[in-house]
C-alpha angles and dihedrals in degrees: 000000000000114000129184125218116226088253092052092048091051092047098048091048093050091045095046094238116152126224087238090060091048092050092047093051093049097042098038108022123170087223139348131210138183117234125213091269095055095256120137119237115204118196126200123177120213120176108305097349140069120216112213118195120189115203148151130219115230115180104303095343133090109213112204111214100179143330136201142170122230135185091207091104097156092050094053098038086059093042115167092220117106117252115251 
């Protein structure tokens, strides 16, 4: 089950990101990375933006920490993070 933290819920509302977009990025990402805190970052490109979703797995749940869209496609396609 996908769950949203209070922070994530506030951020996706303020950034006009739908739950469908979040689910799609997590379930069918273009690429995933681990950050230095052990979170997973899922990236999904759509037209001229990349959606980045930061989450953790806890037992059978996926806990969404935050999500944002960026137009810095080159930056994130060449991300310095290590692929998962």
